[in-house]
FIKOLZA-1660 file (N, C-alpha, C; in steps of 0.1 Angstrom, whole numbers, plus 5000, padded with zeros to 4 digits):
% residues 119
   i   px   py   pz ch aa at
   1 5160 5117 5016  A  M  N
   1 5156 5114 5003  A  M CA
   1 5148 5125 4997  A  M  C
   2 5152 5129 4985  A  V  N
   2 5144 5140 4978  A  V CA
   2 5134 5133 4969  A  V  C
   3 5121 5137 4971  A  T  N
   3 5111 5131 4963  A  T CA
   3 5105 5141 4953  A  T  C
   4 5105 5137 4940  A  D  N
   4 5099 5145 4930  A  D CA
   4 5085 5140 4929  A  D  C
   5 5076 5149 4934  A  H  N
   5 5061 5145 4935  A  H CA
   5 5055 5142 4922  A  H  C
   6 5061 5145 4911  A  K  N
   6 5055 5142 4898  A  K CA
   6 5060 5129 4892  A  K  C
   7 5071 5123 4897  A  N  N
   7 5076 5111 4892  A  N CA
   7 5074 5100 4902  A  N  C
   8 5065 5090 4899  A  P  N
   8 5062 5079 4908  A  P CA
   8 5074 5071 4912  A  P  C
   9 5084 5070 4903  A  L  N
   9 5096 5062 4906  A  L CA
   9 5104 5069 4917  A  L  C
  10 5102 5081 4920  A  S  N
  10 5110 5088 4930  A  S CA
  10 5106 5084 4944  A  S  C
  11 5094 5077 4945  A  F  N
  11 5089 5072 4958  A  F CA
  11 5094 5058 4962  A  F  C
  12 5101 5052 4952  A  L  N
  12 5105 5038 4954  A  L CA
  12 5118 5037 4960  A  L  C
  13 5121 5026 4967  A  P  N
  13 5112 5015 4970  A  P CA
  13 5103 5019 4982  A  P  C
  14 5091 5014 4982  A  L  N
  14 5081 5017 4993  A  L CA
  14 5085 5007 5005  A  L  C
  15 5082 5011 5017  A  T  N
  15 5083 5002 5028  A  T CA
  15 5072 4991 5026  A  T  C
  16 5074 4980 5032  A  P  N
  16 5064 4969 5030  A  P CA
  16 5050 4974 5035  A  P  C
  17 5050 4981 5047  A  F  N
  17 5037 4985 5052  A  F CA
  17 5031 4996 5043  A  F  C
  18 5038 5005 5037  A  A  N
  18 5033 5015 5028  A  A CA
  18 5027 5008 5016  A  A  C
  19 5034 4998 5010  A  F  N
  19 5029 4990 4999  A  F CA
  19 5016 4984 5003  A  F  C
  20 5015 4978 5014  A  Q  N
  20 5003 4970 5019  A  Q CA
  20 4991 4980 5020  A  Q  C
  21 4994 4992 5026  A  V  N
  21 4983 5001 5027  A  V CA
  21 4978 5006 5014  A  V  C
  22 4987 5010 5005  A  L  N
  22 4982 5014 4991  A  L CA
  22 4975 5002 4984  A  L  C
  23 4980 4990 4986  A  L  N
  23 4973 4979 4980  A  L CA
  23 4959 4977 4986  A  L  C
  24 4958 4979 4999  A  A  N
  24 4945 4978 5005  A  A CA
  24 4935 4988 5000  A  A  C
  25 4940 4999 4995  A  L  N
  25 4931 5010 4990  A  L CA
  25 4929 5009 4975  A  L  C
  26 4935 4999 4968  A  A  N
  26 4935 4998 4954  A  A CA
  26 4921 4995 4948  A  A  C
  27 4913 4988 4956  A  D  N
  27 4900 4984 4950  A  D CA
  27 4888 4990 4958  A  D  C
  28 4891 4998 4969  A  S  N
  28 4880 5003 4977  A  S CA
  28 4886 5014 4987  A  S  C
  29 4877 5024 4989  A  D  N
  29 4881 5033 5000  A  D CA
  29 4879 5026 5013  A  D  C
  30 4887 5028 5023  A  R  N
  30 4887 5021 5035  A  R CA
  30 4890 5031 5047  A  R  C
  31 4885 5028 5059  A  H  N
  31 4889 5035 5071  A  H CA
  31 4900 5027 5077  A  H  C
  32 4907 5033 5087  A  G  N
  32 4919 5027 5093  A  G CA
  32 4917 5012 5097  A  G  C
  33 4906 5009 5105  A  Y  N
  33 4905 4996 5110  A  Y CA
  33 4903 4986 5098  A  Y  C
  34 4895 4990 5088  A  A  N
  34 4893 4982 5076  A  A CA
  34 4906 4979 5069  A  A  C
  35 4915 4989 5069  A  I  N
  35 4929 4987 5063  A  I CA
  35 4936 4976 5070  A  I  C
  36 4936 4978 5084  A  I  N
  36 4943 4968 5092  A  I CA
  36 4938 4954 5089  A  I  C
  37 4925 4952 5089  A  K  N
  37 4918 4939 5087  A  K CA
  37 4922 4934 5073  A  K  C
  38 4921 4942 5063  A  E  N
  38 4924 4938 5049  A  E CA
  38 4939 4933 5048  A  E  C
  39 4948 4940 5054  A  V  N
  39 4962 4936 5053  A  V CA
  39 4964 4923 5061  A  V  C
  40 4958 4922 5072  A  E  N
  40 4959 4909 5080  A  E CA
  40 4953 4897 5073  A  E  C
  41 4941 4899 5068  A  E  N
  41 4935 4888 5061  A  E CA
  41 4942 4884 5048  A  E  C
  42 4947 4894 5040  A  R  N
  42 4954 4891 5028  A  R CA
  42 4967 4884 5030  A  R  C
  43 4973 4887 5041  A  S  N
  43 4986 4881 5044  A  S CA
  43 4985 4868 5052  A  S  C
  44 4973 4864 5055  A  G  N
  44 4971 4852 5063  A  G CA
  44 4975 4854 5077  A  G  C
  45 4975 4866 5082  A  G  N
  45 4978 4869 5096  A  G CA
  45 4993 4871 5098  A  G  C
  46 5001 4871 5087  A  T  N
  46 5016 4872 5089  A  T CA
  46 5020 4887 5091  A  T  C
  47 5012 4896 5085  A  L  N
  47 5014 4911 5087  A  L CA
  47 5003 4917 5095  A  L  C
  48 5007 4923 5106  A  K  N
  48 4998 4930 5115  A  K CA
  48 5002 4944 5117  A  K  C
  49 4994 4953 5112  A  L  N
  49 4996 4967 5114  A  L CA
  49 4991 4971 5127  A  L  C
  50 4999 4978 5135  A  R  N
  50 4994 4983 5148  A  R CA
  50 4988 4997 5145  A  R  C
  51 4978 5001 5153  A  T  N
  51 4971 5013 5151  A  T CA
  51 4980 5025 5150  A  T  C
  52 4989 5027 5159  A  G  N
  52 4998 5038 5159  A  G CA
  52 5007 5039 5147  A  G  C
  53 5012 5027 5142  A  T  N
  53 5020 5026 5130  A  T CA
  53 5011 5030 5118  A  T  C
  54 4999 5025 5118  A  L  N
  54 4990 5028 5106  A  L CA
  54 4987 5043 5105  A  L  C
  55 4983 5049 5116  A  Y  N
  55 4979 5063 5115  A  Y CA
  55 4991 5072 5113  A  Y  C
  56 5003 5069 5117  A  T  N
  56 5015 5076 5114  A  T CA
  56 5017 5075 5099  A  T  C
  57 5016 5063 5094  A  L  N
  57 5018 5060 5079  A  L CA
  57 5008 5067 5071  A  L  C
  58 4995 5067 5075  A  L  N
  58 4984 5073 5068  A  L CA
  58 4987 5088 5067  A  L  C
  59 4991 5094 5078  A  Q  N
  59 4995 5109 5078  A  Q CA
  59 5006 5112 5068  A  Q  C
  60 5016 5103 5068  A  R  N
  60 5027 5105 5058  A  R CA
  60 5022 5104 5044  A  R  C
  61 5014 5094 5041  A  L  N
  61 5009 5091 5027  A  L CA
  61 5000 5103 5023  A  L  C
  62 4993 5108 5032  A  V  N
  62 4984 5120 5028  A  V CA
  62 4993 5132 5025  A  V  C
  63 5003 5134 5033  A  Q  N
  63 5013 5146 5031  A  Q CA
  63 5020 5144 5018  A  Q  C
  64 5023 5132 5014  A  E  N
  64 5030 5129 5001  A  E CA
  64 5021 5130 4989  A  E  C
  65 5008 5130 4992  A  G  N
  65 4998 5131 4981  A  G CA
  65 4995 5117 4975  A  G  C
  66 4998 5106 4982  A  L  N
  66 4996 5093 4976  A  L CA
  66 4982 5088 4980  A  L  C
  67 4976 5093 4991  A  I  N
  67 4962 5090 4994  A  I CA
  67 4956 5103 4999  A  I  C
  68 4943 5103 4999  A  G  N
  68 4935 5114 5004  A  G CA
  68 4923 5109 5012  A  G  C
  69 4917 5118 5019  A  E  N
  69 4904 5114 5026  A  E CA
  69 4893 5114 5015  A  E  C
  70 4885 5103 5016  A  A  N
  70 4874 5102 5007  A  A CA
  70 4863 5110 5013  A  A  C
  71 4854 5115 5004  A  D  N
  71 4843 5124 5008  A  D CA
  71 4833 5117 5018  A  D  C
  72 4829 5105 5015  A  A  N
  72 4819 5098 5023  A  A CA
  72 4824 5092 5036  A  A  C
  73 4816 5094 5046  A  K  N
  73 4819 5087 5059  A  K CA
  73 4813 5074 5059  A  K  C
  74 4817 5065 5068  A  T  N
  74 4811 5052 5068  A  T CA
  74 4798 5053 5075  A  T  C
  75 4789 5043 5072  A  D  N
  75 4776 5043 5079  A  D CA
  75 4777 5039 5094  A  D  C
  76 4788 5031 5096  A  E  N
  76 4790 5025 5110  A  E CA
  76 4793 5036 5120  A  E  C
  77 4801 5046 5116  A  D  N
  77 4805 5056 5126  A  D CA
  77 4810 5068 5118  A  D  C
  78 4802 5079 5119  A  S  N
  78 4805 5091 5111  A  S CA
  78 4818 5097 5115  A  S  C
  79 4825 5093 5126  A  R  N
  79 4837 5099 5130  A  R CA
  79 4849 5092 5122  A  R  C
  80 4847 5081 5116  A  R  N
  80 4857 5074 5109  A  R CA
  80 4860 5081 5096  A  R  C
  81 4873 5082 5093  A  R  N
  81 4877 5088 5080  A  R CA
  81 4880 5077 5070  A  R  C
  82 4875 5078 5059  A  N  N
  82 4878 5069 5048  A  N CA
  82 4889 5074 5040  A  N  C
  83 4898 5066 5035  A  Y  N
  83 4910 5070 5027  A  Y CA
  83 4908 5064 5013  A  Y  C
  84 4914 5071 5003  A  Q  N
  84 4914 5066 4990  A  Q CA
  84 4927 5069 4983  A  Q  C
  85 4930 5061 4973  A  L  N
  85 4942 5064 4965  A  L CA
  85 4940 5076 4957  A  L  C
  86 4951 5084 4955  A  T  N
  86 4951 5095 4946  A  T CA
  86 4956 5089 4932  A  T  C
  87 4956 5097 4922  A  A  N
  87 4961 5093 4909  A  A CA
  87 4976 5090 4911  A  A  C
  88 4983 5099 4918  A  L  N
  88 4997 5097 4921  A  L CA
  88 5000 5084 4929  A  L  C
  89 4991 5082 4939  A  G  N
  89 4993 5070 4947  A  G CA
  89 4991 5057 4939  A  G  C
  90 4981 5057 4930  A  D  N
  90 4979 5046 4921  A  D CA
  90 4991 5044 4912  A  D  C
  91 4997 5054 4907  A  A  N
  91 5009 5053 4898  A  A CA
  91 5021 5048 4906  A  A  C
  92 5022 5052 4919  A  V  N
  92 5033 5047 4927  A  V CA
  92 5031 5033 4930  A  V  C
  93 5019 5029 4934  A  L  N
  93 5016 5015 4937  A  L CA
  93 5019 5006 4925  A  L  C
  94 5015 5010 4913  A  R  N
  94 5018 5002 4901  A  R CA
  94 5033 5001 4898  A  R  C
  95 5040 5012 4900  A  A  N
  95 5054 5012 4898  A  A CA
  95 5061 5003 4908  A  A  C
  96 5057 5003 4920  A  E  N
  96 5063 4994 4930  A  E CA
  96 5059 4979 4927  A  E  C
  97 5047 4977 4923  A  A  N
  97 5044 4963 4919  A  A CA
  97 5052 4958 4907  A  A  C
  98 5055 4966 4898  A  L  N
  98 5063 4963 4886  A  L CA
  98 5078 4960 4891  A  L  C
  99 5082 4969 4900  A  R  N
  99 5096 4967 4906  A  R CA
  99 5097 4953 4913  A  R  C
 100 5087 4950 4921  A  L  N
 100 5087 4937 4928  A  L CA
 100 5086 4926 4919  A  L  C
 101 5078 4927 4908  A  E  N
 101 5076 4917 4898  A  E CA
 101 5090 4914 4891  A  E  C
 102 5097 4924 4888  A  A  N
 102 5110 4923 4882  A  A CA
 102 5120 4915 4891  A  A  C
 103 5119 4918 4904  A  L  N
 103 5128 4911 4914  A  L CA
 103 5124 4897 4915  A  L  C
 104 5112 4893 4914  A  I  N
 104 5107 4879 4914  A  I CA
 104 5112 4872 4902  A  I  C
 105 5112 4879 4890  A  G  N
 105 5117 4874 4878  A  G CA
 105 5132 4871 4879  A  G  C
 106 5139 4880 4885  A  D  N
 106 5153 4877 4887  A  D CA
 106 5156 4865 4896  A  D  C
 107 5148 4864 4907  A  A  N
 107 5149 4852 4916  A  A CA
 107 5146 4839 4908  A  A  C
 108 5136 4840 4899  A  R  N
 108 5133 4827 4892  A  R CA
 108 5145 4824 4882  A  R  C
 109 5150 4834 4875  A  R  N
 109 5161 4832 4866  A  R CA
 109 5173 4827 4873  A  R  C
 110 5175 4830 4886  A  K  N
 110 5186 4825 4894  A  K CA
 110 5183 4812 4901  A  K  C
 111 5171 4807 4898  A  H  N
 111 5167 4794 4904  A  H CA
 111 5165 4795 4919  A  H  C
 112 5163 4807 4924  A  V  N
 112 5159 4808 4938  A  V CA
 112 5145 4804 4940  A  V  C
 113 5137 4807 4931  A  L  N
 113 5123 4802 4931  A  L CA
 113 5120 4794 4918  A  L  C
 114 5112 4784 4919  A  D  N
 114 5109 4776 4907  A  D CA
 114 5097 4784 4900  A  D  C
 115 5094 4779 4888  A  D  N
 115 5083 4786 4880  A  D CA
 115 5070 4786 4887  A  D  C
 116 5067 4776 4895  A  A  N
 116 5054 4775 4902  A  A CA
 116 5054 4785 4914  A  A  C
 117 5065 4791 4918  A  G  N
 117 5065 4800 4929  A  G CA
 117 5069 4794 4942  A  G  C
 118 5072 4781 4942  A  G  N
 118 5075 4774 4954  A  G CA
 118 5090 4776 4958  A  G  C
 119 5093 4771 4969  A  I  N
 119 5107 4772 4974  A  I CA
 119 5114 4759 4972  A  I  C
% end
């Protein structure tokens, strides 16, 4: 896949884990373990990122310019790296959320989901 680093749409669709990691960083800089806990808590325990998977994904997201290392280290452990969304990462996250929202709209129009979001 060829990615145009200036066009957020060229990154779509995101993998579910990439979307979850970017979403975890949408409101706060976080270190790896905090990202794992955020995703697990938000999903009610249905999504569990393994450490190896997370750090491979973080490395890829940094290389793609979607996230970067935040300047501040955590008070808990100065060895932990905090990550933050870049402007491009924010644009990609928003584009993916809109794409998913459109898919949900299609599912509602096809009566796969009712208007209340139930099955």
